[in-house]
C-alpha positions, 0 to 999 in steps of 0.5 A: 763337953759339947763343942760348937765350932763354926764351919766354913760354908761360904760356898753355899751362901748366895748373893740374894738370900731368901727365907726358905719357908716350908712348902704348904701341904695339907693331909686328911691324915690325923698323924703324918711325918716326913723326913729326908734321910739324905739331909736329916731335914724334917719336911712335915710333922703333924701330931708326930709325937702322939702315942698311937697303936701301931697295928701291923707297923709294929712288925717293922721292929720284929723284922729289925730284931731278926735282921740284927740277930742275922747280922750278929750270926745268932740266926741264919736265913736258912734256919727252919722253925716248926709251927707249933699246934698251939701257935697255929690254933691261936693265929691261923685265922686272926687277921692277916695270915701267911697260911702256915700249917701245923708241923710245917718248917718254914725257914727264917727267910720264908717267915720274913717274907711272910711278915714283910710282904703278907703281913702274916700275924702267924708268921710273926709269932712263929718267928718270935718263938723260934728265935727267942723261945717265947713271944714274951721273950721276943717282945723284951728284945723288941723293947731293948732295941727300941731303947737302944735306937732312942725310940723314947715314945714306943713300947712293944707288948707282942710281935705283930701289933695285935691290940693288947689293951694299950701295952703296944704303942708308938709315935709317927716320929719313932716309926720313921726313926725305926725305918731309918735304922732298918735301911741304914743298919741292914741295907742288904737285908732291907733290899732283899726282903722289903720290896717283893711284889708278892709271895706265895705260901700255903694251899687253898682248902679243897683244890689245894691251889697255891696261895699268892698274896700281893705286897700291901705297900701302896707305893710300890709300882706307883712312886719311883724308887719306892722299896718299903716298908709296912702298912697297918690296920685295926679298928682302933688304929685306923689305916696307917703306913710307914714308907720309903723311896729314893730318887736322885740320891734323896731318900725320904721316909714318910708315916701316915696314921689314923686314916679311915679307909684302905683306898684313902691310905693308898691315895694319901701315901702316894700324894704325900711322897710325891709332894716330898720329892716335888716340893723340895730339892737337894742343895749341895753342901760338900763333895765327898772327901772335902775337908770341913774343919778340925776337931780337938783330940784327947790323949792322941799323937796329934791334938787335932784331926780333920773331919771330912764329908763321907759322901756328897752332902746335901741340904734340903730346901724348898724347890725354887729357893736359894736360901743362905745357910750357915753351918757348925761342926758339932761334936762331943769333945775333945774326941778320945784317941785312938781314932780311925780314918772314917770314924763318925766323930762329928756332925755338920749342923746346917741352919737355914732361915725359916727351917729346922736345922739339918744334921749331916755326918762328918768322919775323921780324915786320918788315923790318930793313935794314942799318945806315946809315953813322953807325949802323955807326960807332956800333956799331963804337965800342961794339963796342970796349967789348963 
């Protein structure tokens, strides 16, 4: 069953508590969402669960699927994929393009740059066909990952977000969750591919000059610490953007969608992210390694194990406030042995008046092996009287 245990958080209580009302923010974007990944705090949500066409923001899932295949050793960055004539014919002039040519053999690395930096619709399909055989098979992989990640309001019908009569849809909350998974599950690949300022591929007709295109991310070079993720635009979806930036240990993920112009998206994305860093601050909860409490263990050499902070833990509160907080250790328990030190086995749920709860990870302090023969007999005997 689910256990809720109050944690000792006296260190973050203050003598004169205040209610931490969310700082005001207004945006012309019909849909907007912001989360502080460092604390799990949702800083802003406006129609964040409405199903919308993602346009090119769907390419974040294409990239995530391939990142995961690279991590598992199923795909290599230097693996070459040939551009099929049929694929080129369909996609060489459909929206954003990497300017791939028939018979070219770009590497997986090249195609990922063409997707992330250039938003190439052609690059998506070539990559999808190269790693899964067909785009339809690749879309199945996208939906499997969506299900695994808990993106309950998202479905993918193709690899690049091209309008497909409603088969492809997402929500702002799901896009933010996907961005979070990309950053946390594949940090090195994220760093390698998501913040390139430009990429050069293809030749102009006639002169044969190299074609260089700039990254469309409106935060790069304008917001300190900005390093991803993806813009999107179709007539149906309007202008949207899922972005992330990190400053002073705080990483924010933001989504805006449904804006009516390219420049409006750029300006609003910068304004929204600036607000997230300026209007909120990190409040220290526990330093790395601090012991927060104990959780019960089932079938182990010990009946409990301590849980500690895996990193410096901070809550997010409005700037200029010092609210009183309360915390609870939450876990599915008893936790079954064996347990390794550093395993994520519990969370610290922080409650602040006037704000949604924030969830911070806790890990096992020590190893706990399975119970030996005589201890199993002893535990079995006592379970008769439980």
